[in-house]
C-alpha positions in Angstrom: 117.6 89.7 99.4 114.0 90.0 98.2 110.7 90.9 99.9 109.6 87.9 102.0 113.1 86.4 102.2 113.7 85.0 105.8 116.8 84.3 107.9 118.3 83.5 111.2 121.2 85.6 112.8 123.7 82.8 112.9 125.5 84.0 116.2 122.2 83.9 118.3 122.5 80.5 119.7 119.3 78.7 121.0 117.0 81.6 121.3 116.5 82.5 117.7 114.0 84.5 116.0 113.1 84.3 112.4 113.7 87.6 110.6 112.2 88.6 107.4 112.4 91.2 104.7 109.2 93.1 104.9 109.8 96.1 102.4 110.6 95.9 98.6 114.4 96.0 98.0 113.9 96.4 94.3 112.1 99.8 95.1 114.6 101.1 97.8 117.7 99.0 98.2 119.0 101.5 100.7 116.2 101.3 103.1 115.2 97.9 103.6 112.8 97.0 106.4 113.4 93.8 108.5 111.4 92.5 111.3 111.0 89.2 113.1 108.5 86.7 114.6 108.5 86.1 118.3 106.4 83.8 120.6 103.1 85.2 121.4 102.4 86.6 124.9 99.6 88.8 126.1 102.1 91.6 126.5 103.6 91.4 123.1 102.3 93.6 120.0 98.9 91.9 119.1 98.9 93.7 115.5 99.9 90.5 113.6 99.3 87.2 115.4 100.5 84.1 113.1 99.7 80.6 113.5 101.1 77.1 112.6 100.7 76.4 109.0 101.3 80.1 107.9 105.0 79.4 107.6 107.2 76.3 108.1 108.9 77.8 111.1 105.9 78.8 112.9 105.1 75.9 115.3 102.9 77.7 117.9 101.1 81.0 118.2 103.3 83.8 117.4 103.4 87.4 116.6 105.2 89.9 114.6 107.7 92.0 116.8 107.2 95.4 115.0 109.0 97.2 117.7 112.1 95.4 116.6 111.8 96.3 112.9 114.7 98.2 111.6 116.1 99.5 108.5 119.2 98.1 106.7 120.7 98.2 103.3 120.2 95.4 100.9 124.0 95.5 100.3 124.4 94.9 104.0 122.0 91.8 104.1 123.7 90.2 101.0 127.2 90.7 102.6 126.1 89.0 105.8 124.4 86.3 103.8 127.5 85.6 101.9 129.7 85.7 105.2 127.4 83.3 106.8 126.3 85.8 109.5 122.7 85.1 108.3 121.3 81.6 107.7 118.4 81.6 105.3 115.2 79.9 105.7 112.2 79.3 103.7 110.6 82.5 102.3 107.2 83.9 103.3 104.4 83.2 101.1 102.6 86.0 99.3 99.5 85.7 101.6 101.6 85.9 104.9 103.7 88.8 103.5 100.6 90.7 102.5 99.0 90.1 105.8 102.1 91.4 107.7 102.2 94.6 105.7 98.6 95.2 106.2 99.0 94.6 110.0 101.9 97.0 110.2 99.7 99.8 109.8 97.9 99.0 113.3 101.0 98.5 115.2 101.8 101.2 117.6 105.2 99.8 118.3 106.8 100.4 115.0 109.2 103.3 114.8 108.1 106.2 112.6 111.0 106.1 110.2 110.4 102.3 109.6 106.7 102.8 108.9 107.7 105.6 106.6 109.8 103.3 104.3 106.9 101.0 103.9 104.5 103.8 103.4 106.7 105.3 100.7 106.7 102.0 98.9 102.9 101.4 98.7 101.7 101.8 95.0 
C-alpha cells in the first residue's frame, strides 16, 4: 500500500472506521503507521478535526483517532488486501494527508513508538 491509501476492516460489520496509511511505506516498509477516523465527540482527541468535503467518506464532523494508530508492515497490509480482509476505499488527497501528519505532532494520544516512525521519516 501507499501513503494515503484507505481501507475498511472487512470483518467489522456495521460500526466501521475508515483506516488510512499515514507514514511512507516506501521509506520504511517494515514500520508502516496506520490510523483511523472516528466520529467527533468532545471527549475524543481534538488534534485533527476533519469535516465533510475533506474526503468522500467523511459525512459529518470527525476526528483522527491517534490513540488507535499502530505500526504494521506493508507486507501484512498487502497480504490482507489480497485476502479480502481489508476493503479499499478512496485514497486521502495530498492536502488531507499533510494536515493529518501536521496534526499528529499535537496529539497527546499517539504512542511514542508510533510517533517515532513518523518523526524518523521527516525529510
